[in-house]
mmJSON file of the N, C-alpha and C atoms, coordinates in Angstrom:
{"data_MODEL":{"atom_site":{
"group_PDB":["ATOM","ATOM","ATOM","ATOM","ATOM","ATOM","ATOM","ATOM","ATOM","ATOM","ATOM","ATOM","ATOM","ATOM","ATOM","ATOM","ATOM","ATOM","ATOM","ATOM","ATOM","ATOM","ATOM","ATOM","ATOM","ATOM","ATOM","ATOM","ATOM","ATOM","ATOM","ATOM","ATOM","ATOM","ATOM","ATOM","ATOM","ATOM","ATOM","ATOM","ATOM","ATOM","ATOM","ATOM","ATOM","ATOM","ATOM","ATOM","ATOM","ATOM","ATOM","ATOM","ATOM","ATOM","ATOM","ATOM","ATOM","ATOM","ATOM","ATOM","ATOM","ATOM","ATOM","ATOM","ATOM","ATOM","ATOM","ATOM","ATOM","ATOM","ATOM","ATOM","ATOM","ATOM","ATOM","ATOM","ATOM","ATOM","ATOM","ATOM","ATOM","ATOM","ATOM","ATOM","ATOM","ATOM","ATOM","ATOM","ATOM","ATOM","ATOM","ATOM","ATOM","ATOM","ATOM","ATOM","ATOM","ATOM","ATOM","ATOM","ATOM","ATOM","ATOM","ATOM","ATOM","ATOM","ATOM","ATOM","ATOM","ATOM","ATOM","ATOM","ATOM","ATOM","ATOM","ATOM","ATOM","ATOM","ATOM","ATOM","ATOM","ATOM","ATOM","ATOM","ATOM","ATOM","ATOM","ATOM","ATOM","ATOM","ATOM","ATOM","ATOM","ATOM","ATOM","ATOM","ATOM","ATOM","ATOM","ATOM","ATOM","ATOM","ATOM","ATOM","ATOM","ATOM","ATOM","ATOM","ATOM","ATOM","ATOM","ATOM","ATOM","ATOM","ATOM","ATOM","ATOM","ATOM","ATOM","ATOM","ATOM","ATOM","ATOM","ATOM","ATOM","ATOM","ATOM","ATOM","ATOM","ATOM","ATOM","ATOM","ATOM","ATOM","ATOM","ATOM","ATOM","ATOM","ATOM","ATOM","ATOM","ATOM","ATOM","ATOM","ATOM","ATOM","ATOM","ATOM","ATOM","ATOM","ATOM","ATOM","ATOM","ATOM","ATOM","ATOM","ATOM","ATOM","ATOM","ATOM","ATOM","ATOM","ATOM","ATOM","ATOM","ATOM","ATOM","ATOM","ATOM","ATOM","ATOM","ATOM","ATOM","ATOM","ATOM","ATOM","ATOM","ATOM","ATOM","ATOM","ATOM","ATOM","ATOM","ATOM","ATOM","ATOM","ATOM","ATOM","ATOM","ATOM","ATOM"],
"id":[1,2,3,4,5,6,7,8,9,10,11,12,13,14,15,16,17,18,19,20,21,22,23,24,25,26,27,28,29,30,31,32,33,34,35,36,37,38,39,40,41,42,43,44,45,46,47,48,49,50,51,52,53,54,55,56,57,58,59,60,61,62,63,64,65,66,67,68,69,70,71,72,73,74,75,76,77,78,79,80,81,82,83,84,85,86,87,88,89,90,91,92,93,94,95,96,97,98,99,100,101,102,103,104,105,106,107,108,109,110,111,112,113,114,115,116,117,118,119,120,121,122,123,124,125,126,127,128,129,130,131,132,133,134,135,136,137,138,139,140,141,142,143,144,145,146,147,148,149,150,151,152,153,154,155,156,157,158,159,160,161,162,163,164,165,166,167,168,169,170,171,172,173,174,175,176,177,178,179,180,181,182,183,184,185,186,187,188,189,190,191,192,193,194,195,196,197,198,199,200,201,202,203,204,205,206,207,208,209,210,211,212,213,214,215,216,217,218,219,220,221,222,223,224,225,226,227,228,229,230,231],
"type_symbol":["N","C","C","N","C","C","N","C","C","N","C","C","N","C","C","N","C","C","N","C","C","N","C","C","N","C","C","N","C","C","N","C","C","N","C","C","N","C","C","N","C","C","N","C","C","N","C","C","N","C","C","N","C","C","N","C","C","N","C","C","N","C","C","N","C","C","N","C","C","N","C","C","N","C","C","N","C","C","N","C","C","N","C","C","N","C","C","N","C","C","N","C","C","N","C","C","N","C","C","N","C","C","N","C","C","N","C","C","N","C","C","N","C","C","N","C","C","N","C","C","N","C","C","N","C","C","N","C","C","N","C","C","N","C","C","N","C","C","N","C","C","N","C","C","N","C","C","N","C","C","N","C","C","N","C","C","N","C","C","N","C","C","N","C","C","N","C","C","N","C","C","N","C","C","N","C","C","N","C","C","N","C","C","N","C","C","N","C","C","N","C","C","N","C","C","N","C","C","N","C","C","N","C","C","N","C","C","N","C","C","N","C","C","N","C","C","N","C","C","N","C","C","N","C","C","N","C","C","N","C","C"],
"label_atom_id":["N","CA","C","N","CA","C","N","CA","C","N","CA","C","N","CA","C","N","CA","C","N","CA","C","N","CA","C","N","CA","C","N","CA","C","N","CA","C","N","CA","C","N","CA","C","N","CA","C","N","CA","C","N","CA","C","N","CA","C","N","CA","C","N","CA","C","N","CA","C","N","CA","C","N","CA","C","N","CA","C","N","CA","C","N","CA","C","N","CA","C","N","CA","C","N","CA","C","N","CA","C","N","CA","C","N","CA","C","N","CA","C","N","CA","C","N","CA","C","N","CA","C","N","CA","C","N","CA","C","N","CA","C","N","CA","C","N","CA","C","N","CA","C","N","CA","C","N","CA","C","N","CA","C","N","CA","C","N","CA","C","N","CA","C","N","CA","C","N","CA","C","N","CA","C","N","CA","C","N","CA","C","N","CA","C","N","CA","C","N","CA","C","N","CA","C","N","CA","C","N","CA","C","N","CA","C","N","CA","C","N","CA","C","N","CA","C","N","CA","C","N","CA","C","N","CA","C","N","CA","C","N","CA","C","N","CA","C","N","CA","C","N","CA","C","N","CA","C","N","CA","C","N","CA","C","N","CA","C","N","CA","C","N","CA","C","N","CA","C"],
"label_alt_id":[null,null,null,null,null,null,null,null,null,null,null,null,null,null,null,null,null,null,null,null,null,null,null,null,null,null,null,null,null,null,null,null,null,null,null,null,null,null,null,null,null,null,null,null,null,null,null,null,null,null,null,null,null,null,null,null,null,null,null,null,null,null,null,null,null,null,null,null,null,null,null,null,null,null,null,null,null,null,null,null,null,null,null,null,null,null,null,null,null,null,null,null,null,null,null,null,null,null,null,null,null,null,null,null,null,null,null,null,null,null,null,null,null,null,null,null,null,null,null,null,null,null,null,null,null,null,null,null,null,null,null,null,null,null,null,null,null,null,null,null,null,null,null,null,null,null,null,null,null,null,null,null,null,null,null,null,null,null,null,null,null,null,null,null,null,null,null,null,null,null,null,null,null,null,null,null,null,null,null,null,null,null,null,null,null,null,null,null,null,null,null,null,null,null,null,null,null,null,null,null,null,null,null,null,null,null,null,null,null,null,null,null,null,null,null,null,null,null,null,null,null,null,null,null,null,null,null,null,null,null,null],
"label_comp_id":["UNK","UNK","UNK","UNK","UNK","UNK","UNK","UNK","UNK","UNK","UNK","UNK","UNK","UNK","UNK","UNK","UNK","UNK","UNK","UNK","UNK","UNK","UNK","UNK","UNK","UNK","UNK","UNK","UNK","UNK","UNK","UNK","UNK","UNK","UNK","UNK","UNK","UNK","UNK","UNK","UNK","UNK","UNK","UNK","UNK","UNK","UNK","UNK","UNK","UNK","UNK","UNK","UNK","UNK","UNK","UNK","UNK","UNK","UNK","UNK","UNK","UNK","UNK","UNK","UNK","UNK","UNK","UNK","UNK","UNK","UNK","UNK","UNK","UNK","UNK","UNK","UNK","UNK","UNK","UNK","UNK","UNK","UNK","UNK","UNK","UNK","UNK","UNK","UNK","UNK","UNK","UNK","UNK","UNK","UNK","UNK","UNK","UNK","UNK","UNK","UNK","UNK","UNK","UNK","UNK","UNK","UNK","UNK","UNK","UNK","UNK","UNK","UNK","UNK","UNK","UNK","UNK","UNK","UNK","UNK","UNK","UNK","UNK","UNK","UNK","UNK","UNK","UNK","UNK","UNK","UNK","UNK","UNK","UNK","UNK","UNK","UNK","UNK","UNK","UNK","UNK","UNK","UNK","UNK","UNK","UNK","UNK","UNK","UNK","UNK","UNK","UNK","UNK","UNK","UNK","UNK","UNK","UNK","UNK","UNK","UNK","UNK","UNK","UNK","UNK","UNK","UNK","UNK","UNK","UNK","UNK","UNK","UNK","UNK","UNK","UNK","UNK","UNK","UNK","UNK","UNK","UNK","UNK","UNK","UNK","UNK","UNK","UNK","UNK","UNK","UNK","UNK","UNK","UNK","UNK","UNK","UNK","UNK","UNK","UNK","UNK","UNK","UNK","UNK","UNK","UNK","UNK","UNK","UNK","UNK","UNK","UNK","UNK","UNK","UNK","UNK","UNK","UNK","UNK","UNK","UNK","UNK","UNK","UNK","UNK","UNK","UNK","UNK","UNK","UNK","UNK"],
"label_asym_id":["A","A","A","A","A","A","A","A","A","A","A","A","A","A","A","A","A","A","A","A","A","A","A","A","A","A","A","A","A","A","A","A","A","A","A","A","A","A","A","A","A","A","A","A","A","A","A","A","A","A","A","A","A","A","A","A","A","A","A","A","A","A","A","A","A","A","A","A","A","A","A","A","A","A","A","A","A","A","A","A","A","A","A","A","A","A","A","A","A","A","A","A","A","A","A","A","A","A","A","A","A","A","A","A","A","A","A","A","A","A","A","A","A","A","A","A","A","A","A","A","A","A","A","A","A","A","A","A","A","A","A","A","A","A","A","A","A","A","A","A","A","A","A","A","A","A","A","A","A","A","A","A","A","A","A","A","A","A","A","A","A","A","A","A","A","A","A","A","A","A","A","A","A","A","A","A","A","A","A","A","A","A","A","A","A","A","A","A","A","A","A","A","A","A","A","A","A","A","A","A","A","A","A","A","A","A","A","A","A","A","A","A","A","A","A","A","A","A","A","A","A","A","A","A","A","A","A","A","A","A","A"],
"label_entity_id":["1","1","1","1","1","1","1","1","1","1","1","1","1","1","1","1","1","1","1","1","1","1","1","1","1","1","1","1","1","1","1","1","1","1","1","1","1","1","1","1","1","1","1","1","1","1","1","1","1","1","1","1","1","1","1","1","1","1","1","1","1","1","1","1","1","1","1","1","1","1","1","1","1","1","1","1","1","1","1","1","1","1","1","1","1","1","1","1","1","1","1","1","1","1","1","1","1","1","1","1","1","1","1","1","1","1","1","1","1","1","1","1","1","1","1","1","1","1","1","1","1","1","1","1","1","1","1","1","1","1","1","1","1","1","1","1","1","1","1","1","1","1","1","1","1","1","1","1","1","1","1","1","1","1","1","1","1","1","1","1","1","1","1","1","1","1","1","1","1","1","1","1","1","1","1","1","1","1","1","1","1","1","1","1","1","1","1","1","1","1","1","1","1","1","1","1","1","1","1","1","1","1","1","1","1","1","1","1","1","1","1","1","1","1","1","1","1","1","1","1","1","1","1","1","1","1","1","1","1","1","1"],
"label_seq_id":[1,1,1,2,2,2,3,3,3,4,4,4,5,5,5,6,6,6,7,7,7,8,8,8,9,9,9,10,10,10,11,11,11,12,12,12,13,13,13,14,14,14,15,15,15,16,16,16,17,17,17,18,18,18,19,19,19,20,20,20,21,21,21,22,22,22,23,23,23,24,24,24,25,25,25,26,26,26,27,27,27,28,28,28,29,29,29,30,30,30,31,31,31,32,32,32,33,33,33,34,34,34,35,35,35,36,36,36,37,37,37,38,38,38,39,39,39,40,40,40,41,41,41,42,42,42,43,43,43,44,44,44,45,45,45,46,46,46,47,47,47,48,48,48,49,49,49,50,50,50,51,51,51,52,52,52,53,53,53,54,54,54,55,55,55,56,56,56,57,57,57,58,58,58,59,59,59,60,60,60,61,61,61,62,62,62,63,63,63,64,64,64,65,65,65,66,66,66,67,67,67,68,68,68,69,69,69,70,70,70,71,71,71,72,72,72,73,73,73,74,74,74,75,75,75,76,76,76,77,77,77],
"pdbx_PDB_ins_code":[null,null,null,null,null,null,null,null,null,null,null,null,null,null,null,null,null,null,null,null,null,null,null,null,null,null,null,null,null,null,null,null,null,null,null,null,null,null,null,null,null,null,null,null,null,null,null,null,null,null,null,null,null,null,null,null,null,null,null,null,null,null,null,null,null,null,null,null,null,null,null,null,null,null,null,null,null,null,null,null,null,null,null,null,null,null,null,null,null,null,null,null,null,null,null,null,null,null,null,null,null,null,null,null,null,null,null,null,null,null,null,null,null,null,null,null,null,null,null,null,null,null,null,null,null,null,null,null,null,null,null,null,null,null,null,null,null,null,null,null,null,null,null,null,null,null,null,null,null,null,null,null,null,null,null,null,null,null,null,null,null,null,null,null,null,null,null,null,null,null,null,null,null,null,null,null,null,null,null,null,null,null,null,null,null,null,null,null,null,null,null,null,null,null,null,null,null,null,null,null,null,null,null,null,null,null,null,null,null,null,null,null,null,null,null,null,null,null,null,null,null,null,null,null,null,null,null,null,null,null,null],
"Cartn_x":[-6.232,-6.085,-5.111,-5.402,-4.507,-3.426,-2.236,-1.139,-0.776,-0.681,-0.257,1.161,2.138,3.551,3.936,3.319,3.651,3.343,2.199,1.794,2.134,2.575,2.864,1.64,0.513,-0.736,-1.402,-2.204,-3.054,-4.467,-5.227,-6.606,-7.497,-8.448,-9.324,-10.521,-11.365,-12.561,-13.507,-13.487,-14.374,-13.728,-12.616,-11.871,-11.286,-11.003,-10.341,-8.843,-8.051,-6.595,-6.066,-5.121,-4.361,-2.998,-2.735,-1.51,-0.466,0.789,1.895,1.761,1.818,1.744,3.028,3.942,5.197,5.973,7.109,7.963,8.328,8.203,8.528,9.733,10.744,11.923,11.927,12.247,12.344,13.582,14.131,15.359,15.07,15.474,15.242,16.314,16.133,17.106,18.478,18.486,19.753,20.414,19.722,20.289,19.826,18.984,18.483,17.466,17.649,16.734,15.79,14.495,13.49,12.782,12.303,11.633,10.285,9.225,7.879,7.314,6.654,5.973,4.545,4.095,2.757,1.81,0.65,-0.377,-1.665,-2.411,-3.714,-4.716,-5.96,-7.021,-7.431,-7.762,-8.165,-9.516,-10.433,-11.766,-12.508,-12.784,-13.511,-14.95,-15.389,-16.75,-17.756,-18.794,-19.888,-19.437,-18.334,-17.852,-18.617,-19.086,-19.845,-18.969,-17.665,-16.74,-15.988,-16.311,-15.552,-15.408,-16.479,-16.413,-15.587,-15.514,-14.679,-13.245,-13.028,-11.7,-10.892,-11.528,-10.83,-10.988,-9.875,-9.885,-9.623,-9.913,-9.635,-10.851,-11.546,-12.735,-12.426,-11.169,-10.795,-10.444,-10.594,-10.258,-11.283,-10.804,-11.696,-12.358,-11.843,-12.417,-13.586,-14.761,-15.917,-15.646,-16.232,-16.016,-16.345,-17.341,-17.734,-16.618,-15.737,-14.678,-13.335,-13.26,-11.992,-11.745,-10.464,-10.098,-9.001,-8.832,-7.889,-6.455,-5.59,-4.159,-3.446,-2.319,-1.578,-0.089,0.641,2.099,2.686,3.595,4.167,5.682,6.313,7.763,8.07,8.556,8.797,9.957,10.858,11.985,11.512,10.521,10.046,8.755,8.329,7.071,7.199],
"Cartn_y":[2.139,2.684,1.832,1.736,1.017,1.97,1.419,2.223,1.701,2.606,2.274,2.807,1.919,2.322,2.849,2.328,2.764,4.244,4.685,6.086,6.928,6.276,6.927,7.694,6.975,7.543,6.535,7.051,6.219,6.325,5.23,5.192,4.99,5.895,5.81,4.9,4.709,3.862,4.367,5.665,6.282,6.321,5.589,5.489,6.817,7.72,8.982,8.819,9.563,9.481,10.54,10.123,11.051,11.168,12.329,12.544,13.283,13.147,13.811,15.322,16.024,17.485,18.133,17.314,17.877,16.901,17.361,16.582,17.469,16.918,17.674,17.027,17.844,17.372,18.017,17.215,17.763,17.185,17.962,17.578,17.428,16.297,16.048,16.742,16.695,17.301,16.644,15.366,14.644,14.871,15.571,15.891,14.988,14.004,13.106,13.837,13.747,14.396,13.337,13.532,12.614,13.286,12.448,12.956,12.263,13.059,12.533,13.06,12.182,12.56,12.94,14.085,14.596,14.257,13.714,13.362,14.09,14.521,15.158,14.58,14.492,13.953,14.974,14.482,15.356,16.011,15.279,15.837,15.004,15.596,14.892,15.381,16.253,16.77,15.648,15.652,14.691,13.239,12.995,11.643,11.02,9.806,9.101,8.643,8.513,8.011,9.123,10.358,11.508,11.536,11.33,11.436,10.319,9.166,8.09,8.174,8.853,8.958,10.121,11.272,12.471,12.56,12.543,12.577,13.998,14.221,15.509,16.412,16.429,17.265,18.67,18.961,20.267,21.289,20.925,21.824,22.954,24.136,25.285,25.256,24.415,24.286,23.307,23.698,22.789,21.509,20.409,19.107,19.147,19.907,19.983,20.531,21.361,22.011,21.3,20.273,19.597,18.491,18.165,17.045,16.241,15.014,14.086,14.442,14.468,14.675,13.533,13.139,12.0,12.327,11.928,12.067,10.68,10.321,8.968,9.046,8.325,8.18,6.929,7.084,5.943,5.084,5.686,4.946,3.903,4.241,3.352,2.632,2.712,2.1,0.587],
"Cartn_z":[-10.428,-11.769,-12.576,-13.828,-14.731,-15.232,-15.462,-15.995,-17.376,-18.342,-19.706,-19.876,-19.757,-19.818,-21.198,-22.227,-23.589,-23.788,-23.262,-23.407,-22.182,-21.097,-19.82,-19.317,-19.233,-18.719,-17.779,-16.857,-16.014,-16.565,-16.449,-16.915,-15.682,-15.473,-14.302,-14.586,-13.577,-13.714,-14.788,-15.031,-16.015,-17.402,-17.562,-18.828,-19.305,-18.373,-18.696,-18.457,-19.192,-19.063,-18.112,-17.27,-16.442,-17.107,-17.683,-18.455,-17.628,-18.025,-17.339,-17.499,-16.364,-16.397,-15.891,-15.38,-14.907,-14.046,-13.563,-12.669,-11.494,-10.287,-9.071,-8.407,-8.156,-7.433,-6.061,-5.059,-3.71,-3.034,-2.124,-1.442,0.046,0.613,2.028,2.869,4.176,5.085,4.969,4.593,4.457,3.099,2.206,0.903,-0.224,0.075,-0.958,-1.834,-3.139,-4.085,-4.643,-4.413,-4.958,-6.125,-7.03,-8.222,-8.363,-8.5,-8.683,-9.996,-10.715,-11.948,-11.591,-12.092,-11.801,-12.95,-12.601,-13.578,-13.224,-14.242,-14.037,-15.018,-14.562,-15.401,-16.46,-17.625,-18.727,-18.473,-17.824,-17.593,-16.55,-15.404,-14.338,-14.199,-15.077,-14.991,-15.204,-14.385,-14.475,-14.323,-13.636,-13.4,-12.239,-12.424,-11.402,-10.233,-10.451,-9.441,-8.718,-9.0,-8.508,-6.985,-6.253,-4.796,-4.169,-4.795,-4.253,-4.764,-5.86,-6.472,-5.892,-5.755,-5.271,-3.762,-3.064,-1.597,-1.109,0.154,0.776,0.799,1.91,2.039,2.524,2.825,3.364,2.276,1.031,-0.069,-0.17,-0.505,-0.697,-2.071,-2.96,-4.301,-4.228,-4.709,-4.667,-5.462,-5.016,-5.663,-7.152,-7.541,-8.952,-9.837,-9.275,-10.052,-9.94,-9.106,-8.887,-9.908,-10.104,-10.967,-10.28,-10.721,-10.095,-10.458,-9.43,-9.608,-8.9,-9.445,-8.931,-8.969,-7.923,-7.898,-7.747,-8.653,-8.648,-8.693,-7.781,-7.819,-8.624,-9.826,-10.698,-10.195,-9.432,-8.872,-7.867,-7.048,-6.001,-6.349,-7.575,-7.973,-8.037],
"occupancy":[1.0,1.0,1.0,1.0,1.0,1.0,1.0,1.0,1.0,1.0,1.0,1.0,1.0,1.0,1.0,1.0,1.0,1.0,1.0,1.0,1.0,1.0,1.0,1.0,1.0,1.0,1.0,1.0,1.0,1.0,1.0,1.0,1.0,1.0,1.0,1.0,1.0,1.0,1.0,1.0,1.0,1.0,1.0,1.0,1.0,1.0,1.0,1.0,1.0,1.0,1.0,1.0,1.0,1.0,1.0,1.0,1.0,1.0,1.0,1.0,1.0,1.0,1.0,1.0,1.0,1.0,1.0,1.0,1.0,1.0,1.0,1.0,1.0,1.0,1.0,1.0,1.0,1.0,1.0,1.0,1.0,1.0,1.0,1.0,1.0,1.0,1.0,1.0,1.0,1.0,1.0,1.0,1.0,1.0,1.0,1.0,1.0,1.0,1.0,1.0,1.0,1.0,1.0,1.0,1.0,1.0,1.0,1.0,1.0,1.0,1.0,1.0,1.0,1.0,1.0,1.0,1.0,1.0,1.0,1.0,1.0,1.0,1.0,1.0,1.0,1.0,1.0,1.0,1.0,1.0,1.0,1.0,1.0,1.0,1.0,1.0,1.0,1.0,1.0,1.0,1.0,1.0,1.0,1.0,1.0,1.0,1.0,1.0,1.0,1.0,1.0,1.0,1.0,1.0,1.0,1.0,1.0,1.0,1.0,1.0,1.0,1.0,1.0,1.0,1.0,1.0,1.0,1.0,1.0,1.0,1.0,1.0,1.0,1.0,1.0,1.0,1.0,1.0,1.0,1.0,1.0,1.0,1.0,1.0,1.0,1.0,1.0,1.0,1.0,1.0,1.0,1.0,1.0,1.0,1.0,1.0,1.0,1.0,1.0,1.0,1.0,1.0,1.0,1.0,1.0,1.0,1.0,1.0,1.0,1.0,1.0,1.0,1.0,1.0,1.0,1.0,1.0,1.0,1.0,1.0,1.0,1.0,1.0,1.0,1.0,1.0,1.0,1.0,1.0,1.0,1.0],
"B_iso_or_equiv":[0.0,0.0,0.0,0.0,0.0,0.0,0.0,0.0,0.0,0.0,0.0,0.0,0.0,0.0,0.0,0.0,0.0,0.0,0.0,0.0,0.0,0.0,0.0,0.0,0.0,0.0,0.0,0.0,0.0,0.0,0.0,0.0,0.0,0.0,0.0,0.0,0.0,0.0,0.0,0.0,0.0,0.0,0.0,0.0,0.0,0.0,0.0,0.0,0.0,0.0,0.0,0.0,0.0,0.0,0.0,0.0,0.0,0.0,0.0,0.0,0.0,0.0,0.0,0.0,0.0,0.0,0.0,0.0,0.0,0.0,0.0,0.0,0.0,0.0,0.0,0.0,0.0,0.0,0.0,0.0,0.0,0.0,0.0,0.0,0.0,0.0,0.0,0.0,0.0,0.0,0.0,0.0,0.0,0.0,0.0,0.0,0.0,0.0,0.0,0.0,0.0,0.0,0.0,0.0,0.0,0.0,0.0,0.0,0.0,0.0,0.0,0.0,0.0,0.0,0.0,0.0,0.0,0.0,0.0,0.0,0.0,0.0,0.0,0.0,0.0,0.0,0.0,0.0,0.0,0.0,0.0,0.0,0.0,0.0,0.0,0.0,0.0,0.0,0.0,0.0,0.0,0.0,0.0,0.0,0.0,0.0,0.0,0.0,0.0,0.0,0.0,0.0,0.0,0.0,0.0,0.0,0.0,0.0,0.0,0.0,0.0,0.0,0.0,0.0,0.0,0.0,0.0,0.0,0.0,0.0,0.0,0.0,0.0,0.0,0.0,0.0,0.0,0.0,0.0,0.0,0.0,0.0,0.0,0.0,0.0,0.0,0.0,0.0,0.0,0.0,0.0,0.0,0.0,0.0,0.0,0.0,0.0,0.0,0.0,0.0,0.0,0.0,0.0,0.0,0.0,0.0,0.0,0.0,0.0,0.0,0.0,0.0,0.0,0.0,0.0,0.0,0.0,0.0,0.0,0.0,0.0,0.0,0.0,0.0,0.0,0.0,0.0,0.0,0.0,0.0,0.0],
"pdbx_formal_charge":[null,null,null,null,null,null,null,null,null,null,null,null,null,null,null,null,null,null,null,null,null,null,null,null,null,null,null,null,null,null,null,null,null,null,null,null,null,null,null,null,null,null,null,null,null,null,null,null,null,null,null,null,null,null,null,null,null,null,null,null,null,null,null,null,null,null,null,null,null,null,null,null,null,null,null,null,null,null,null,null,null,null,null,null,null,null,null,null,null,null,null,null,null,null,null,null,null,null,null,null,null,null,null,null,null,null,null,null,null,null,null,null,null,null,null,null,null,null,null,null,null,null,null,null,null,null,null,null,null,null,null,null,null,null,null,null,null,null,null,null,null,null,null,null,null,null,null,null,null,null,null,null,null,null,null,null,null,null,null,null,null,null,null,null,null,null,null,null,null,null,null,null,null,null,null,null,null,null,null,null,null,null,null,null,null,null,null,null,null,null,null,null,null,null,null,null,null,null,null,null,null,null,null,null,null,null,null,null,null,null,null,null,null,null,null,null,null,null,null,null,null,null,null,null,null,null,null,null,null,null,null],
"auth_seq_id":[1,1,1,2,2,2,3,3,3,4,4,4,5,5,5,6,6,6,7,7,7,8,8,8,9,9,9,10,10,10,11,11,11,12,12,12,13,13,13,14,14,14,15,15,15,16,16,16,17,17,17,18,18,18,19,19,19,20,20,20,21,21,21,22,22,22,23,23,23,24,24,24,25,25,25,26,26,26,27,27,27,28,28,28,29,29,29,30,30,30,31,31,31,32,32,32,33,33,33,34,34,34,35,35,35,36,36,36,37,37,37,38,38,38,39,39,39,40,40,40,41,41,41,42,42,42,43,43,43,44,44,44,45,45,45,46,46,46,47,47,47,48,48,48,49,49,49,50,50,50,51,51,51,52,52,52,53,53,53,54,54,54,55,55,55,56,56,56,57,57,57,58,58,58,59,59,59,60,60,60,61,61,61,62,62,62,63,63,63,64,64,64,65,65,65,66,66,66,67,67,67,68,68,68,69,69,69,70,70,70,71,71,71,72,72,72,73,73,73,74,74,74,75,75,75,76,76,76,77,77,77],
"auth_comp_id":["UNK","UNK","UNK","UNK","UNK","UNK","UNK","UNK","UNK","UNK","UNK","UNK","UNK","UNK","UNK","UNK","UNK","UNK","UNK","UNK","UNK","UNK","UNK","UNK","UNK","UNK","UNK","UNK","UNK","UNK","UNK","UNK","UNK","UNK","UNK","UNK","UNK","UNK","UNK","UNK","UNK","UNK","UNK","UNK","UNK","UNK","UNK","UNK","UNK","UNK","UNK","UNK","UNK","UNK","UNK","UNK","UNK","UNK","UNK","UNK","UNK","UNK","UNK","UNK","UNK","UNK","UNK","UNK","UNK","UNK","UNK","UNK","UNK","UNK","UNK","UNK","UNK","UNK","UNK","UNK","UNK","UNK","UNK","UNK","UNK","UNK","UNK","UNK","UNK","UNK","UNK","UNK","UNK","UNK","UNK","UNK","UNK","UNK","UNK","UNK","UNK","UNK","UNK","UNK","UNK","UNK","UNK","UNK","UNK","UNK","UNK","UNK","UNK","UNK","UNK","UNK","UNK","UNK","UNK","UNK","UNK","UNK","UNK","UNK","UNK","UNK","UNK","UNK","UNK","UNK","UNK","UNK","UNK","UNK","UNK","UNK","UNK","UNK","UNK","UNK","UNK","UNK","UNK","UNK","UNK","UNK","UNK","UNK","UNK","UNK","UNK","UNK","UNK","UNK","UNK","UNK","UNK","UNK","UNK","UNK","UNK","UNK","UNK","UNK","UNK","UNK","UNK","UNK","UNK","UNK","UNK","UNK","UNK","UNK","UNK","UNK","UNK","UNK","UNK","UNK","UNK","UNK","UNK","UNK","UNK","UNK","UNK","UNK","UNK","UNK","UNK","UNK","UNK","UNK","UNK","UNK","UNK","UNK","UNK","UNK","UNK","UNK","UNK","UNK","UNK","UNK","UNK","UNK","UNK","UNK","UNK","UNK","UNK","UNK","UNK","UNK","UNK","UNK","UNK","UNK","UNK","UNK","UNK","UNK","UNK","UNK","UNK","UNK","UNK","UNK","UNK"],
"auth_asym_id":["A","A","A","A","A","A","A","A","A","A","A","A","A","A","A","A","A","A","A","A","A","A","A","A","A","A","A","A","A","A","A","A","A","A","A","A","A","A","A","A","A","A","A","A","A","A","A","A","A","A","A","A","A","A","A","A","A","A","A","A","A","A","A","A","A","A","A","A","A","A","A","A","A","A","A","A","A","A","A","A","A","A","A","A","A","A","A","A","A","A","A","A","A","A","A","A","A","A","A","A","A","A","A","A","A","A","A","A","A","A","A","A","A","A","A","A","A","A","A","A","A","A","A","A","A","A","A","A","A","A","A","A","A","A","A","A","A","A","A","A","A","A","A","A","A","A","A","A","A","A","A","A","A","A","A","A","A","A","A","A","A","A","A","A","A","A","A","A","A","A","A","A","A","A","A","A","A","A","A","A","A","A","A","A","A","A","A","A","A","A","A","A","A","A","A","A","A","A","A","A","A","A","A","A","A","A","A","A","A","A","A","A","A","A","A","A","A","A","A","A","A","A","A","A","A","A","A","A","A","A","A"],
"auth_atom_id":["N","CA","C","N","CA","C","N","CA","C","N","CA","C","N","CA","C","N","CA","C","N","CA","C","N","CA","C","N","CA","C","N","CA","C","N","CA","C","N","CA","C","N","CA","C","N","CA","C","N","CA","C","N","CA","C","N","CA","C","N","CA","C","N","CA","C","N","CA","C","N","CA","C","N","CA","C","N","CA","C","N","CA","C","N","CA","C","N","CA","C","N","CA","C","N","CA","C","N","CA","C","N","CA","C","N","CA","C","N","CA","C","N","CA","C","N","CA","C","N","CA","C","N","CA","C","N","CA","C","N","CA","C","N","CA","C","N","CA","C","N","CA","C","N","CA","C","N","CA","C","N","CA","C","N","CA","C","N","CA","C","N","CA","C","N","CA","C","N","CA","C","N","CA","C","N","CA","C","N","CA","C","N","CA","C","N","CA","C","N","CA","C","N","CA","C","N","CA","C","N","CA","C","N","CA","C","N","CA","C","N","CA","C","N","CA","C","N","CA","C","N","CA","C","N","CA","C","N","CA","C","N","CA","C","N","CA","C","N","CA","C","N","CA","C","N","CA","C","N","CA","C","N","CA","C","N","CA","C","N","CA","C","N","CA","C","N","CA","C"],
"pdbx_PDB_model_num":[1,1,1,1,1,1,1,1,1,1,1,1,1,1,1,1,1,1,1,1,1,1,1,1,1,1,1,1,1,1,1,1,1,1,1,1,1,1,1,1,1,1,1,1,1,1,1,1,1,1,1,1,1,1,1,1,1,1,1,1,1,1,1,1,1,1,1,1,1,1,1,1,1,1,1,1,1,1,1,1,1,1,1,1,1,1,1,1,1,1,1,1,1,1,1,1,1,1,1,1,1,1,1,1,1,1,1,1,1,1,1,1,1,1,1,1,1,1,1,1,1,1,1,1,1,1,1,1,1,1,1,1,1,1,1,1,1,1,1,1,1,1,1,1,1,1,1,1,1,1,1,1,1,1,1,1,1,1,1,1,1,1,1,1,1,1,1,1,1,1,1,1,1,1,1,1,1,1,1,1,1,1,1,1,1,1,1,1,1,1,1,1,1,1,1,1,1,1,1,1,1,1,1,1,1,1,1,1,1,1,1,1,1,1,1,1,1,1,1,1,1,1,1,1,1,1,1,1,1,1,1]
}}}
């Protein structure tokens, strides 16, 4: 996926934008706090690349209803 730093969005193969939907902070056992930026696709319906883009066959949500989500640690990118 391409990243557009100016808009802070990822662009998928189908030219759809994955926009920021939130930030997740987690704390390890040693006390280190990591921060990940959460991105979600605007619309994955009828996407030709959906089965190769979205991983995880164990989801209870049917593939037709799923959309791409991404977690990125900008510190370690």
